[in-house]
N, C-alpha and C positions, 0 to 999 in steps of 0.2 A: 625280449629276444629279438635280435635284428634278423628279419626275414631275408634280407638281401644276402647277409652272411651265410645263413642256413642254405638258401637256394644255390649258393655258389658251389656247394658240395654235391649238388644234384646234376652232375654233368651227363648229358645224354646227346648222342649224335642225332642229326635230323632224322635219319631212317628209323632209329629206335624210338624217338619221340613220336613220329607219325604212327608207328606200329602200336605204341602204347595208347595213343589217343584214339585211333580209329579202328583198332582191332581188339586189343587186349581189354582195354577198359570197357567199351560198349558190350563186349562179350561177357565179361565178369558181371557187369551191372544187370544186363538183361537176364542171364541165366540165374544169378543169385536171387533176383526178385521173383522170377518164375518159380524157383524152388521154395522161396519164402511164402509166396502166395498159396501154393498147393498145400504146404504144411499148415499154414494158418487156417485155410478152409477145413483141413482135416481136423485141426484142433477144435474149431468151432463145431464140427460135426461129432466131436468126442471120439474120433478115430485114433488119435494119438494123445499123449499126455504133454504136460508142460516141458519136461526135459527134451522131448523130441522137437518141440517148437523152438527152444533155445538153441538146439544143435543146428537147426536150419538157418539160424541167424549168423553163423560163422562166415559164410560167403559174403553176406551183406556187410560184415565188419571189414572184410578184405576189400570190398568195393569202396567203402567209405575211406579207408586208408589210401587207396590208389587215387581216389578223387581229390582228397585233400592235398596229396603230393602234387598232383597235376595243377590244382588251383594255385598253389604256392609257386610252383615253377613257372607257370604261364600266366602270372598275375597281370601282365601287360598285354595279353592277347585275348581280346573279347570273343573271337570266334571259337577258340579252344575252350574258354570258360563256359560258353554256351553248351558245347558238347558235354562237358563234365557235369553240368547241372541238368541239362535237358534230357539226356539219355535215361538216367534213373527216374526222372520226373514223368516222362511220357510212358515209360514202362510201368511204373506204379499206377498211373491213372488208367492205362489200358487194361490192367489186371484187376485192380481193387475197386474201381468205379464200375459196378456190375452192369452188364449190357441192358439196354432198354430203360435205364434210369437217366440217361441223357435225353433231353427233350427231342422228340421226333426220330430218335435213333432206330426205333423198331421198324419204322417205314424204310429207312435206308438199309437195314439188315435184310429186309424182304427183297429189296431191289438187287442187292449183292448176291443173295442166295439163288436168285433166278436171273443171273447176269444176261444170258442170251435168249431167254424165253419171256421177257417182260412185254406186256402189251396192255392196252386199255381195257380189254375184255376179261382180264384175270389171268393169273399164272399160279403154278403150284409152288408152295414153300413147305419145307419140312415142318411137321406139326409142333415140334418142340419150340418153334420160334413164334407161336401164337402169343398174343399179349398176355394172356393169363398163365402161360406156361413158363415165362422167364423167371428164373430163381430170384427171390427177393432178399436172400441172406447168404452169407458165406457158407453156412452149413448146407443149405439147399444147393448151392453151386457145386460143393464138393460131391454131393450125391449125383448131380447132373453130369459132372465130369467123369465119374467112375462107373456110370451105367452106359451100356451100348445104345447108340442112336438108331432108331428105326427110320431109316431114310425113305422107306416105302409109304410111311404114313404122312400124308400131306394135307394142307388146306388150301383152298382157292383164295388168293389175295387179289383184291380189286383196287388196292391203293397203288396207283401208278404215278410215279414222279416223272412225268414225261419230259420235264424241262431239264432233267439231269441226264447227260449222255453216258453210255456204258463205260467209257474209259475212266470215269470218275470212280467206278466201283471195281476196277480191274484187279487190284491186289486182293481185297477180301473175296471177290468173286472167284478168282482162281483158287485161293486157299480153300474156300468152302466147297468149290466144285471138286477139288482133289479129295477132300474129306468124304464127299458123297460117293465118289467112285471107289474109294478104298474102304468104306465103312467106318471111317475114323469118327471119333466122338465130335459132335457138332459144336458143343460149347468150348471144348479145347481149341478147335479150329477157329472159333469166333474170337477167343482171347488172343490167339496167335495173330489173327488178322489185325486186331486193334494195336497190338505191340508193333507189328511191322509198319503200319501206317504212321505211328508215332516216331519210329526210328528214321523213316524216310524224311519226315519233317525235320528232324534234328540235323541231318546231313544237308538238307536243302537250306536250313537256317544258317548253318556254318558258312556256306558259300554266299548267302545273302549278306552276312556281316562282313565277309572278306571283300565283297564287291563295293560296299558302301564307302565312299571317299571321305565322308564326314559323319559324325554322330554315331560311331560304332557302339559306344557305351549305351546311348539312348535306345538304339535298335536292339541291343542285347536284352535290356530290361523289357522292352516292348514285346519281343519274341518269347519271353518267359512269362507272359501274362498267364495266370493259372487257367483261365477259361479257354484261352487259345490253345494251351497245351492239352487240356482235356478234350477239346474239339478235334485236335489233330490225332489224338489217340483213341479214336472211335471209328465205327463204320459209318462214315458220313461223307457225302459228296463234297461238303464244304472243306473237308480236310485237304483235298487236292485243290479246290478252287482258291482257297486262301493262299496256298503256296504259290500258285501261278500268279495271282494278283500282286502279292507282296514282292515276288521275284521280278515282276514286270516293272514295278516302281524302282527297285534297286538297279536294274539294267539301264533304265532311262537316265537315272542320276549318274551312274558310272560313265556312260557314254558322254553325257554333258560335261562332267567334271574333267575328264581326261581328253576331251575332243577326239574321241575314237570314231571319227567319221570315215567309214569305208563301206564297200559293198558287203563285207562280212557283217558289220554292225547293222546295216539296213536289213539284211536277210534275217538276222537274229530277232530284230524288232518285229518284222513281218510274221515270222513263225510264232513268236510269243503273243502277238496280237490275235492271231487265229486261235491259238490255244486258249487265250483269255476269253474270247468270244464263245468258244465251245465249252468252256468250263463253267462260267457263270455270266450270263449276258448282263446282269446288273452291274458288273464291274467294268464293262467294256468302255464306258466314258473315260476310263483312266488313260486310254490311248491319247487323249488330248494333252496329256503331260508332255508329249513330244513337241509341243509348241515352243518350249523353252530353248530348243535347239536353234531356233531362227536367229538368235543373237550371235551365236558362234558362227553361223553360216553367212549371215548378211550384214552384221554390224548392229550396234546399239540403237542408233537413230531409226533405222529401218525396222528394228524389232518392236519398238514402242508403237509406231504407226501401224504395223501389221497386226499386233495383238488387239488393239482397240478396234481396228477395222474388222478383224475376224469375229470378235465377240458381238459386234453390232450386227453384222450380216447373219451370224448364227442365231441371234435373238429374233430377228425379223423372219428368217426362214422357219424357225421353230414355231412362231406364232401362226404363220401361214399354214404349216403342216397340221397343227392342232385344230385350226379352224376348218380345214378341208377334209381331214381324215375322219371317217365314220365306220371303220372296220370292226372286226370282232376282237382285236387285241386290246386288252385293258379298256373296255368301253367306258366303265365308270370313272376311271382316271381321266380320260380325255373329256368326258362330260364336265368334270369338275374344272379342268384347266380351261375350258371354253368360257368359264365365268371367272375371269381373272381376280376380281375383288373378293368374291366368295372363296376362291381357291387360296388366296393369300391369307384370308381370315382363318380358314381351316388349317392351313399349314402352320401359321404362327401359334394358333391354339394348341396344335399337336405338339409343337416344340415346348410350349409353356407347361402343358400338363404331363407330357410323356418324357420330357427331358431328364428329370430325375431318375426315371426308370431306365432310360437308355444308359445313363451314366452308371447306375448300380449294376445293371445286367452286363455291362462291359467288363466289370471286375468280379462278377460272381453271383449276382442275385438271380433268383428264380430258376436255379438249375439243380434242384434236388439237394443232394448232400453237399454239393459244391456251392454253397450259398454264403453270402456275407452276413446272413443272419447268424451263422455259426462262427464266423471269424471277422467281426467288424474291425478289430484292431489291425489285423493283417491287411485288410482292405485299404484302410487309410495309410498304413505304412507303405503299401505298394504304390499308391498314388503319389505320396511324398517322394519316394525313391525315384519314380519315373520323372518327376518334376526336377529333382536335384541333378540327375545325370545329364540333363540338357545343358548344364553349365560346365561339363567336363568332357575332355576328348583326348584322343591320341594322335591328332592330325596337325599338330603345331598351330592350333587356333586358326585353321584355314577358313576364310569366308568364301562361301561358294555361290550363294544366290543373291541377286540384286533385287530391288524393290519390285520391278516388273515380273521377275521370275516368281516372286512370292504371290503377286496378284494372280498370275496364271494358275499356280498350284492351288491356291485357296478357291479360286473360281471353279476349277475342275472338281475339287472335292465337294463344293456346295451343289453343283449341278448333279453330281453322282448321288449325293445324299438325298437331294430332292426327288430324284427318280426312284430311289430305293423306297422312300416313304410312299410315293404315289403308287407303287406296285401293290401296296397293301390296302388300297381303297376298297376294292371289291370284297376283300376279306372282312374289313371293318363293317361294311354295309350288311354282309350276309351273316357273319358270326356274332359280332358285337352289337349289331343293330344301332350303330351310331352314324349320324350324318355330319355332325359338327366337328368331328375329329378323326384322325387316322391312327389306328392302333395296329398291333401285331408286329411292329419292328422291335428288335432287341439289339442291345449294344454289341452283342457278338457278331451281328451281321456287318458291322462297320470296321472290322479290323484293318482291311487293306486301305481304308480311307484315313485311318489314324496316322499311318506312317508319313504321308506327305505333310500332314499338319505338324507332326513332331519335327520334321526337317525344317519346316518354316519358322518355328519358334525357337529353334536351336540357337543357343548363345554360348558357344564354347570359349569362355574367358579364362578357363584354367585347364591344365593338362593333368590327366589321371596318372601320368607317369611320375608325377610329384607325389611321393608317399605311396600309399597302397589303396587308392580310391577304388579301383576296379575290383581288387580282392575283397575289400569291405562290402561293396555293392553286391558281389556274388554271394558272399556269406549271408547278407541280409535277405537276399532273394531266396536262397536255399532254406533259410529259417521260415520264411513266409510259406513256401511250398510244403515244408515239413508239417507245419501246424495245420495247413489245409488238408494234408494227407491224413493226419490224426482225426480230423472231423469226418473224413470219408469212412475210416475204420469204424468209428462210433455209429455211423448211420446204417450199416448193414450187419 
């Protein structure tokens, strides 16, 4: 069947298409999955029979039909394809991946539940959110959702994530706070919080793809990474920090590609830089990506001289700072860096021994039910798909970055990566009792650093508008996520 002939009969005005994409479809997807989740939990708890479960699947079938129609109609629009796939994916992850089964999520839930009363001396959190109280199965979760929450019963939490500012927990904090004031069920509110966080990520990702002047297909697959989707559909400060950091990269590239140099662009970069600093300080070195603007402002010859001068001066200044600083901030990391040869040995050994783990954890290892131990075929299929899309685009094979640009971007990524690894030095010495290596870093920490690398190795020699490449990629990615979803169902 000729899809172009078929889609020619799907005439929709711009207003109807936008309404279908951003209102009707997300609403159908979210509500149908919420209904399906509740009935599935009820089925697992033996509260309903199999006919009731099948009846709850009817809205999901409608959602699937609308999604397929949109994918076919918008098969050359990566941003809309992301919404079509991403909305049901984050909703499903937010609901079916039970809370506290994502690493460290329990600590983030506690911070959100006490949004305005957190402090290092301890703060009160409703008792049902204690580690031993989180439901471990869908049957237990159904019972937890159908029983009233005793908000007066609390425990004192001493886990204070002081490096994460309150604005990173604003959405779950407000929802859980409203539930507490109205006596609403805590676990229902928690599920709503996770779904809302995921939906915000979807619409942020839509604009990120729209902003990207090149590599939209590669960015589409990158933003659909199962672990990234799972992390965005959870009560985690990283769900906001990732959005800010990835958006920052997209804005820098957009300004550079279109020469959008104005006071408005400068103000946007300043505001995003401040937000980046307040969201996750580990990603703040990404502001150095703005060095690529020098070429557009001062010319190519001046650009090359400036870049190498800048990095030379920055290196000398960094060495001087490391030598002179003896404060309380990451003292073990600075002690290591003051012994450059030993530091290089430890860093290289960390890459050699931990590199495979970083790679695996980037795509799903060591995250409970969401593990490549369950779906190894899908893991490698995702890696292959991410690699293949680097050679296809919808931007008329536009070449954007010169060799010096690529040097700057890779140098910034390396510096940022090095600092992220160094932040775990104290953790490794204290917890893992290892001095010769740095552990504790996971691939999921590096998502914002992957985007500049993808843009660097982008080789758009073909156009996805030839044939149905984007549609095929979207269907493959949907299959990967569906198989992953099945593994989650079997885990609980």
